[in-house]
Residue, then its C-alpha position, 0 to 999 in steps of 0.5 A: m499500500t502506498y502512503i502520503p504521510m499525514k504531515h505532508t498533506l496537511a502542509v499542502a493543504l495549508d498552502l491551499f488556504r493560504s493561496f485561496w487567502s491571499a488571492v482573494c480575501l485580502p485583495f477584496r478587503n484592502r481594494p474596491r472589489r469592483l475594480l479588481a474582481c475579474v483580476n482576482l477571480r483569475v488569480a484565485q483560480g490560478s493559484l488553486r489550481s497551482a495548489l490542487t497540482a501540487l496537492l495531487l502531485a505531492p510525493l507518494a512516500a513509505p510509511s514511516e518506521d513509526e507508521k510500519p507494523d512491527l510483526t516481530r511483536w504484537t497482542d490482541d486481545f479483540s477488544d477492537v473490532a475495526a483492528f481485528a477486520k484490519n489485521w486478521s484473515s479468514y478463509g474456508f470452504l464453502a460447503s455449496g461448491i463440493d464437487a468431485k473436483n473440490p472435495l472439500g468444496k469451493a476454497v474463499g477468502a476475504d470478502q467471500a468468506r462466511p462473517e459467522w466463521w470468525q466474530i469477536v463475542d464478548g470480547a473474545l474471537r469465536g471460531q464456528n465450524f458447520p455440520e455440512e462442511k468438510h473442512g474447518s476454517g482458518l484464521s492468519r494474521n502476519a508474523a515475522g522471526h525466527d525463534v518466537r513463541l506464541r501464547c494464547r488463551f483458548k476454550l474447547p466444547v466437548g469434542g471440539m478441536a483447537a488447530i494452531g499453525i505457525r507458517g513460514e517459507n516451507p523448504i520441503l513443500e517449495k512454498v509459504f505453509n505450515v511449519v509448526s502446527l497443533h491439533i488440541r483436543n479434549d483428551s490429547i494435544m498433537a503435533a502434524d507435520n508436512d512431507v512430500l508424498h514422493p520424492k521431488d524428482s521421481p516419476e510420481a511426483a512429475e505425475l502428481k504436478k502434470k495433474g495438478t495434485w500437490n506432492r504433499k503428505f500430511y501426517y500426525a508425528k507426536t501424540e501426548k495424552v492430556v486432559i482439557e476441560p471443556d467449556v473452560w478457558h487454558d493458556l497456551a504457549v507455543e516455543v520454537r527454537g531452531k526445529e524444536l518446538r515445545v509446547l505448554v499448557d496451563g504453565k505445564a510442559a505438554l509436548i515437545y517435538t522436532t520438527l521437520c523445518g521449523d526453523a524456516p523465516k515465520t511469516s504468519i500464525g493461524f488459528g483453526l477448529g473441528g467439530n463433529g459433523q453433526t451440530v455447529m460447534a464453537t471453539w475460542y481464542d483471546e489474548v493473543s500475543f507474538e514475539p521473539l524468543e529469548e536467546k538461551k544463555 
């Protein structure tokens, strides 16, 4: 996005006003109007034209350091609906688009996403999963860093799921995708990972590419048994140092896993959810923070 600094815009506007005042108001105050009206009008038109031209041709500048958002360190308590709309992006699969080519449904995002997928309710973020949909929706926000910590509070219904992802330049899949992925249920926490189905230079991989099929294998790499009480808020901390993933729930270590490419530069974080395919289910998030992880001493 291109910005015109506010300070520069105000200065040009002030010049516009001064030009108009000097050309029209002062002469009318100090000289006979009847004799100079036509001259003043022409001068005013020229001055206004010049000032407007200066405003329209004002040099466009990138945002200053103060105006740029810090993607390496931020927080969100979902108290500001406008900030939520600006900083977060929703996506998902519409059940109305399910067909042979799109078994999960039509992939949509931004303005086409269902507003009821993600909403701020009573100062917290509510995500809903609908039984007619084959895949839960997601929500993402830009972030940046290498060794990072993501914190939040979450709440699950009975049979629900919270999904947390940290995305980056995934070297295995050769695209920006999850480099850290967690699924949390009432009785377990699972670290998921992504690999290729076939070696990249294999005939099988070439055939998949020819068909337009992604050469990707999603799998649960590690599972730990935990007890996540339903309909109660829990504290979550996700720490990534190099390829090492460490997860804490309510202050207690819950899972440690060596990822395939968690050391990739981070580009965003995301939340998701899951349901039972029978009823509308809601997963809640609140008090999100993202920050660099302290260096080891």
